[in-house]
Every structure is written in structure tokens, then in C-alpha cells.
N, C-alpha and C positions, 0 to 999 in steps of 0.2 A: 339343543346340542350344547350351548354354553352352560345351561343349568346342570347338565350331566357332568361336564368337566369340572365346574367350580364346586360341585357338591361333594367332591372327594377331599379327604384331609390333605392329600398331597398338594392340592392347589394352594391352600392357605399357607402351608409351610414353604413351598417353592417361591410363591409371590413375595412373602415376607423377607426371606433370605436374599433373593435376587435384588429387590428394591433397596434393602439395607446396604448391600455391597455397592450399588450405584450411588447411594447417598454418601457412603464413606469416600468414594472416589471424588465426588463433588466437593466434599469438605477438604480433601487433600489438595485439590486444585485451587480452591478458594476458601481458605480457613477463616470463617467469620462466625459471629454468634448466630446469625440467621441461617447458616448452612450446617448447623448441628445435624449429624446423621439421623438421630432419633426424630428430630423435628421434620427434616426433609422427607424421610421415609414415611412418616405418618401422613403428611400432606399428599404424597404421591399415591399411597395406597387408598386413601379416601377418594382421591380424584379418579383412580381406576375403577373403583367400585361404583361411583356415581355415573361415570361416562358409559360403562358397559352394563349398567343396571344389574349389578351382581348383588344379590341379597347378602346382608352382613352375616346372617346365620350360616350361609354357605362358606364364606371366608373363615368364619370362626371355628369351623370344624377342624381346620388345620392350625389356625392361629392359637387355639386354646392349648394345643400340645406344647407350643413354645411358651405360653403363659405359665403352664405347669412347671416349667424349668426355673421359675423365679425363686421358688423355695430352695431347691438344691444349690442354685448359684449363690444365694444369700448365705447359706451355711458354708459354702466353699470360701467365702470371704474371711472365715476364721483362720485360714492358713497364713495369709500375710499378717494378720493380727498376732498370731502366735509368734511369728518370727520377729516382731517388733514389740514384744511384750515389755521389754525394758523401758520403752518410751511411755507405755501406759502407766507403769508404776511411778515413773518420774513426774508425769503430768496429771496424775489422777485427780488431784484436787481442783485444778483449773478446768479440767475437762468436765467434771461433774457440775461445777458451779456454772460454767458457761452454757452447757446444754440445759440445765435446770432453769436458768434465767430466760433463755431463749424460748423454752416451752411455755413458761408462765406468760411472757410478753405475747407470744404468738397466739395462744389460746384466748387470752383476755382481749387482745386487739380484734381477733376474729369475731368473738362474741359481741363486742361493742359495735363493730361495723355491721354485722348481721342485724342487730337490733335497730340501728339507725336507719338502715335501708328497708326495714320492715319485711324481711323475707319470712315465708311460712315456717312454722316450727320444724316440720319434718325435713325441709331443705336445709335449714340452718344447722340442725344437729348432724346432718350428713357431711357438712363441709369442714368440721373441726379437724379430723385426722389427716389433713392433706399432706403433711410432711412425714407420715409414717408409712413404712413399707406395706404393700397391699394386704397381706395376710393379717397383720396386726391392726391395720386401719379398719378392716371389715369387722373384726372382733370388737373394737371400740365402738363403732357405729351401732352394732347390734346391742351392745350393752346399754347405750343411751337411747335406743329405739329410733334410730334414724333409718335412712334408705341406703342400703349397701351399693346399689347400682350407681347412685349419685357419687358416693364416696370413691368408687373405683375410677370414675371419670376424672374427678378432681385430683386424685393421687397421681394418675398418669400425666395429667396436665402440669402438675407441680414438678414432676420429674423431668418432663420435657423442657420446661422453662429453666429449671436449674441447670440442665445440661447445656442449654443454649446461652444463658446469661451468667452462669456461675463464674467461669474463667474471666470474662471481661470485667465483672464486678470485683473480683479478687485483684486484678491488675489496677483497676481504678482506685481502689482504696489501699493499694500497695501492701497487701497481705502476702508475705513471702514465706512465712514460717510453715513448713510442711504439715505439722500437727494441726495448726489452725486452719489451713486449707482443707485438709481431710475432714475435720469436724464440721466445718461450714458446709461443705458439699454433701456429705453423708447425712448430716442432721437436717438439712433442708430438702434435699432431693432423694432421700432414701437410697434404694438400690441403684437407680438411674444416676443419681448424683455421685454415688460411690464409684460407678463405672467411669465417670469423668475424672474422679480423683485418682483412680488407678493409672490413667493416662499420664498424670503428673509424676507419679513415682510410687514406690512400694510403701513408704511411710504414709503418704496421703491416702492410699487405698486402704491400709490397715486402720487408720483413724476413721475413715469413712464407714468402714464395717462396724467399728466400735460404736460410732454415733448412731447407727441404725437401731441397735439394741437398746442403748440408753435412752434415746429419744422416744422409742416405743413405750418404755417403762414410764417415763415422765408424762407422756400423753395419757396413759391409762389413769394416772393419778389426777392430773390437772383438768382434763377435758370434762369429766362429770362435775367438777367443782365450778368451772367457768360456766357451764351450761345451766347449773342450778342458781348460781349467784347473780349472773348477768342476764341470762335469758329467762330466768324464773321457771326453769324446766322442772 
């Protein structure tokens, strides 16, 4: 009976939306880093699947439909970017330099840590594009012959951590400039981080959307170089 109910796409969609609404209410009642709606909803859904022994493939029949909306939602972020285009022109040099430096440091540090801990080559190559939105991350991983399944898990985990810890870290380091906030969240947590940036304001959301694209381009350039030079790929 349970298998029949859970094997329909409607189950995955309904469960995801319902749990996320509950997670949002929890965050509104007690706004903390560890009550981030994305983090809480992920934990609740995993717990439900484990407790009721629901196969992940059953849940994903509906969950995949929501996953397919990542592409259109990312494209839609171009609307606030268009409305704040004047800020892009004004800060273009600092935006490109900051994202470029961040990409170099991130990929190099990732490669060094992976080599120090002696991870297998396939796993190591799959961890590089963790701060790039899913579609681009999969393309990068395929280009350097990694495992896309591992990449997806890491990308999702990075987005959740950015959503949970991004705002507290911005407050800790007293980063109040809306452009800097948006670039930091979008460049680190891709679409999920940009979702958090939108909650701060239109400028932050627009800069987060911009950071997604530029970060992806930077990673396409630097990931193969870091993999080759440091991991001797």
C-alpha cells in the first residue's frame, strides 16, 4: 500500500512542498543558522524516508520535477540583474577581480586538501565544482572525467551550508555592502545562496545571480588547471 502511494510523482512533490512550508514556519518562529528552511526540510525528508522505509527512487519521481525547475529559476534571476544593471557597470572591475581571486583560491585549496588527505582521483575530481550551480557543475565534472553523482551531492551540501551559515558569517565579519553580500552568497552557494541573498534585498539578489554565471565561467577555466598542476591529473 505504502509503495503504491509513494511511487506516484504527486507524493514527492507534495512531501517536499509540505515539509518546506513547515521548515519555513520553524525558521520564522526561531530564526537561527541551524533552522535554515533548506537544512531543516532536508533533514525532515531524509528522516521520513528512513522511518517509513520509502525508497529514494519513489520519492525522486516527484522530487525530480522540482529539480528540473532549477534551470528556469536560475534564468529568472536575470530579471533583478537587469533592473540593477547600473550597479554592475559601476562595480564590474571589483566584481570580476573578487570572483576570479575566490575561484583561484578555492580550486587551489581544494586540490591541496584533497591531495593531503589522499582521496581517490575520481572522488577528488568530482569535488571541485562545489560552488557552481548544478547544471554547470555537472558539465565541469564530465570535462575532467569525474563522477557527476558525487558532484551533485557536494553542490547541494554547499548550497545548504551557505544558506545556513552565510548570513551569520556576513554579520560576524560586518559585511554590510549589498553588492558584496550578494556576490559572496551567490558565488559560494550558487542558486541556493542567491535565494538567501534575495531575502536580503533586490540588489543582493541581482548580484547573487551575476555571481552564479561569472563563478561558473571562472571554474571552467581554473578547475582543469588546478587538477592538472596540483593533482597531476
